[in-house]
C-alpha positions as CSV (number, residue, x, y, z in Angstrom):
1,X,0.0,0.0,0.0
2,X,1.5,3.3,-1.0
3,X,1.8,6.2,1.4
4,X,-1.0,8.4,-0.1
5,X,-3.7,5.7,0.3
6,X,-4.2,7.0,3.9
7,X,-4.8,10.6,2.8
8,X,-8.4,11.7,3.0
9,X,-10.0,13.8,0.4
10,X,-10.6,17.3,1.9
11,X,-14.2,18.4,2.2
12,X,-15.1,21.4,0.1
13,X,-17.3,24.0,1.6
14,X,-20.5,24.3,-0.4
15,X,-21.9,27.3,1.5
16,X,-20.4,30.7,2.1
17,X,-19.8,31.4,5.8
18,X,-22.2,33.9,7.4
19,X,-19.1,35.7,8.7
20,X,-17.7,36.5,5.3
21,X,-17.2,40.2,5.0
22,X,-18.4,42.1,2.0
23,X,-17.0,45.3,0.6
24,X,-19.8,47.9,0.1
25,X,-20.3,48.9,-3.5
26,X,-19.0,52.3,-4.5
27,X,-16.3,52.4,-1.8
28,X,-13.5,52.1,-4.3
29,X,-12.9,53.5,-7.8
30,X,-10.3,52.5,-10.3
31,X,-8.6,55.4,-12.2
32,X,-9.2,54.9,-15.9
33,X,-5.9,56.6,-16.7
34,X,-3.3,55.2,-14.3
35,X,-5.1,52.2,-12.9
36,X,-4.7,53.3,-9.3
37,X,-7.4,52.0,-6.9
38,X,-8.8,55.0,-5.0
39,X,-11.2,55.5,-2.1
40,X,-14.3,57.3,-3.1
41,X,-14.0,59.6,-0.2
42,X,-10.4,60.5,-1.2
43,X,-11.6,61.2,-4.7
44,X,-14.4,63.4,-3.5
45,X,-11.9,65.4,-1.3
46,X,-9.8,66.0,-4.4
47,X,-12.7,67.4,-6.4
48,X,-13.0,64.1,-8.4
49,X,-9.4,64.3,-9.5
50,X,-7.0,61.4,-9.2
51,X,-4.3,62.3,-6.7
52,X,-1.8,60.0,-8.5
53,X,-2.1,61.2,-12.1
54,X,-4.4,64.2,-12.0
55,X,-7.0,62.5,-14.2
56,X,-10.2,64.6,-14.0
57,X,-13.3,62.4,-13.5
58,X,-16.7,63.7,-14.5
59,X,-18.6,65.6,-11.8
60,X,-22.3,65.6,-11.1
61,X,-24.2,68.9,-11.3
62,X,-24.4,69.1,-7.5
63,X,-20.7,68.5,-7.1
64,X,-19.9,71.2,-9.6
65,X,-22.1,73.7,-8.0
66,X,-20.6,73.0,-4.6
67,X,-17.1,73.5,-6.0
68,X,-17.9,76.9,-7.7
69,X,-20.0,78.6,-5.0
70,X,-19.8,79.8,-1.4
71,X,-21.5,77.7,1.2
72,X,-25.2,78.2,0.8
73,X,-24.5,80.5,-2.1
74,X,-26.7,79.0,-4.8
75,X,-30.4,79.7,-5.4
76,X,-31.8,77.6,-8.2
77,X,-34.5,78.9,-10.5
78,X,-36.6,77.4,-13.3
79,X,-36.3,74.0,-11.6
80,X,-39.9,73.3,-12.4
81,X,-39.3,73.1,-16.2
82,X,-39.5,69.5,-17.6
83,X,-39.4,68.0,-21.1
84,X,-42.6,66.6,-22.4
85,X,-42.5,64.7,-25.7
86,X,-43.4,67.1,-28.4
87,X,-42.6,64.7,-31.2
88,X,-44.0,61.6,-29.5
89,X,-40.6,60.0,-30.3
90,X,-39.9,56.3,-29.9
91,X,-36.7,54.4,-30.6
92,X,-35.7,51.3,-28.6
93,X,-37.9,52.7,-25.8
94,X,-40.3,55.6,-25.6
95,X,-38.8,59.1,-25.0
96,X,-41.0,59.6,-22.0
97,X,-39.6,56.4,-20.4
98,X,-36.1,57.6,-21.0
99,X,-37.0,60.9,-19.2
100,X,-38.5,59.1,-16.3
101,X,-35.4,56.8,-16.0
102,X,-33.0,59.8,-16.1
103,X,-35.0,61.7,-13.6
104,X,-35.0,58.7,-11.2
105,X,-31.2,58.3,-11.5
106,X,-30.3,62.0,-11.1
107,X,-33.2,63.5,-9.1
108,X,-33.5,66.2,-11.8
109,X,-36.2,67.1,-14.3
110,X,-33.7,67.7,-17.1
111,X,-30.0,67.9,-17.9
112,X,-29.3,71.4,-16.8
113,X,-29.3,73.3,-13.5
114,X,-29.5,77.1,-13.4
115,X,-29.4,79.6,-10.5
116,X,-28.1,82.8,-8.9
117,X,-24.7,82.1,-7.3
118,X,-22.1,83.7,-5.1
119,X,-18.3,82.9,-5.3
120,X,-16.0,84.6,-2.9
121,X,-18.7,87.1,-2.2
122,X,-19.1,87.9,-5.9
123,X,-22.7,87.4,-7.3
124,X,-23.2,85.9,-10.7
125,X,-25.5,83.5,-12.6
126,X,-24.4,79.9,-13.0
127,X,-25.5,77.0,-15.1
128,X,-24.2,73.5,-15.1
129,X,-24.9,70.4,-17.1
130,X,-25.7,67.0,-15.6
131,X,-24.1,64.5,-18.0
132,X,-25.9,61.5,-16.3
133,X,-29.2,62.9,-17.6
134,X,-29.3,61.5,-21.1
135,X,-25.7,62.4,-21.8
136,X,-26.3,66.0,-20.9
137,X,-28.1,66.4,-24.2
138,X,-29.7,69.8,-25.0
139,X,-33.4,69.8,-25.7
140,X,-36.0,72.6,-25.4
141,X,-35.8,72.7,-21.6
142,X,-32.0,73.0,-21.5
143,X,-32.1,75.7,-24.2
144,X,-34.7,77.6,-22.3
145,X,-32.7,77.4,-19.0
146,X,-29.5,78.6,-20.6
147,X,-31.5,81.5,-22.2
148,X,-32.9,82.4,-18.8
149,X,-29.4,82.5,-17.3
150,X,-28.4,85.0,-20.0
151,X,-31.6,87.0,-19.6
152,X,-31.2,87.2,-15.8
153,X,-27.5,88.2,-16.2
154,X,-28.6,91.1,-18.3
155,X,-31.4,92.2,-16.0
156,X,-29.2,91.9,-12.9
157,X,-26.1,93.2,-14.7
158,X,-24.1,90.3,-13.4
159,X,-21.7,87.8,-15.1
160,X,-23.0,84.6,-16.6
161,X,-21.1,81.3,-16.3
162,X,-22.0,78.0,-18.0
163,X,-20.1,74.8,-17.3
164,X,-20.7,72.4,-20.3
165,X,-20.7,68.6,-20.2
166,X,-22.8,67.4,-23.1
167,X,-23.1,65.0,-26.0
168,X,-24.9,67.7,-28.0
169,X,-28.5,68.3,-29.2
170,X,-31.1,65.8,-28.0
171,X,-32.1,63.5,-30.9
172,X,-35.5,62.8,-29.4
173,X,-36.6,66.4,-29.9
174,X,-35.3,66.7,-33.5
175,X,-35.4,70.2,-35.0
176,X,-36.7,71.7,-31.8
177,X,-33.4,70.8,-30.0
178,X,-31.4,72.2,-32.9
179,X,-33.3,75.5,-32.6
180,X,-31.8,76.0,-29.2
181,X,-28.4,76.6,-30.8
182,X,-29.7,79.7,-32.5
183,X,-31.8,80.7,-29.4
184,X,-28.9,80.7,-27.0
185,X,-26.5,82.3,-29.4
186,X,-28.8,85.2,-29.9
187,X,-28.8,86.0,-26.2
188,X,-25.0,86.0,-26.2
189,X,-25.1,88.9,-28.7
190,X,-27.3,90.8,-26.3
191,X,-24.9,90.1,-23.4
192,X,-22.1,91.6,-25.5
193,X,-24.2,94.6,-26.4
194,X,-24.7,95.3,-22.7
195,X,-21.1,94.6,-21.8
196,X,-22.0,91.7,-19.5
197,X,-19.2,89.1,-19.3
198,X,-20.0,85.5,-20.3
199,X,-17.5,82.8,-19.2
200,X,-17.7,79.4,-20.7
201,X,-16.1,76.4,-19.0
202,X,-15.6,73.2,-21.1
203,X,-15.4,69.9,-19.2
204,X,-15.4,66.3,-20.5
205,X,-17.1,65.9,-22.9
206,X,-18.3,69.1,-24.7
207,X,-19.5,68.0,-28.1
208,X,-22.2,68.2,-30.8
209,X,-24.6,71.1,-30.9
210,X,-23.5,72.5,-27.5
211,X,-19.9,72.8,-28.7
212,X,-21.2,74.3,-32.0
213,X,-23.1,77.1,-30.3
214,X,-22.9,78.8,-26.9
215,X,-20.1,76.7,-25.4
216,X,-17.5,78.2,-27.8
217,X,-18.7,81.8,-27.7
218,X,-17.6,82.9,-24.3
219,X,-15.7,86.1,-23.7
220,X,-13.3,83.8,-22.0
221,X,-13.2,80.1,-22.7
222,X,-11.7,77.9,-19.9
223,X,-11.2,74.1,-20.2
224,X,-10.4,71.4,-17.8
225,X,-7.3,69.2,-18.6
226,X,-7.7,66.5,-21.2
227,X,-11.4,67.2,-21.8
228,X,-12.9,65.9,-25.1
229,X,-14.1,69.0,-27.0
230,X,-15.4,69.0,-30.6
231,X,-18.4,68.7,-32.8
232,X,-18.2,65.2,-34.4
233,X,-16.3,62.3,-32.8
234,X,-12.8,61.5,-34.0
235,X,-13.9,58.2,-35.6
236,X,-16.5,59.9,-37.7
237,X,-14.0,62.6,-38.8
238,X,-11.4,59.9,-39.8
239,X,-14.0,58.0,-41.8
240,X,-15.1,61.2,-43.5
241,X,-11.7,62.7,-44.5
242,X,-10.0,59.2,-44.7
243,X,-7.0,60.4,-42.9
244,X,-5.5,59.7,-39.5
245,X,-5.9,62.4,-36.9
246,X,-3.0,63.9,-35.0
247,X,-2.3,62.8,-31.4
248,X,-4.4,64.5,-28.8
249,X,-6.9,65.7,-31.4
250,X,-10.1,67.3,-29.8
251,X,-8.5,67.4,-26.4
252,X,-8.2,70.6,-24.3
253,X,-4.5,70.8,-24.9
254,X,-4.8,70.5,-28.7
255,X,-7.5,73.2,-28.8
256,X,-5.5,75.5,-26.6
257,X,-2.5,75.1,-28.8
258,X,-4.6,76.1,-31.8
259,X,-6.3,79.1,-30.2
260,X,-9.8,77.7,-29.5
261,X,-9.4,77.8,-25.8
262,X,-8.0,80.7,-23.7
263,X,-6.8,78.7,-20.7
264,X,-6.6,75.2,-19.3
265,X,-7.4,75.3,-15.6
266,X,-7.1,72.3,-13.2
267,X,-10.3,71.8,-11.3
268,X,-8.8,72.8,-7.9
269,X,-8.0,76.2,-9.4
270,X,-11.2,76.8,-11.3
271,X,-13.1,78.7,-8.7
272,X,-10.3,81.2,-8.1
273,X,-9.9,81.5,-11.9
274,X,-13.6,82.2,-12.5
275,X,-13.7,84.9,-9.8
276,X,-10.6,86.5,-11.3
277,X,-12.2,86.8,-14.8
278,X,-15.7,87.8,-13.5
279,X,-14.2,90.7,-11.6
280,X,-11.7,91.6,-14.4
281,X,-14.3,91.7,-17.1
282,X,-17.2,93.0,-15.1
283,X,-15.9,95.6,-12.7
284,X,-16.8,98.4,-15.1
285,X,-20.2,97.1,-16.4
286,X,-21.6,94.8,-13.7
287,X,-23.5,95.8,-10.6
288,X,-21.3,94.3,-7.9
289,X,-22.4,95.1,-4.3
290,X,-20.0,97.7,-3.0
291,X,-17.6,97.0,-5.9
292,X,-15.9,94.2,-3.9
């Protein structure tokens, strides 16, 4: 009899022990650029920027507002506006169902939040996109809210700031969404006639009809590092012109190099940069309290 005949086959556990610890979902995030595993809390403390490689993750509208306003310094308006379904559009699922789903996920009625804000004691009008709401697409409601920001900025004689994060015009609203490009652009002309500064902040991504209209018409255009900015996607362009695109095409640094963007600003410096430009451009024409 050989020596291994006395060995017993080990019993394999068929049930998971009740004492097995489980890591809560959402506690860790892997950086898509450097691969570092990051605590969600650490990422939040760094304004959703990887502390290892400085990759800028996308922010929610609420996070963006918090980072660009004083504590308690944001009063939302036009929050009751909500898309209907003017074209009764259906694709893989009805448009109304998509709206309900996006509203459930984000807690918003559409992809844009507008309000009167204060930053370092300086009042201004702020609008931010929520990319999680149907890719931050611009429909009738988004166009109306952006227009109201510009209108309120003119009435109050205060700067207007829009932070873009959008895939472009909303397909489900067809020509009505494309009309928002002309509508918002017309108000920018009025801002300039009144001498009211408009600062555009481009984050990842800023594309389609948003990039082709108000997002690229700011008196000052700021961009976050490595943000995707452009009208059509790189793959579509390559297939159209049948040529390879240069490295970094449609990224913030490429646009800055070619004069489409005024400054690239890391997120941690964005609030200070915004306040600087609002004061510099608006101190002669805006109605700042006590000329801070």
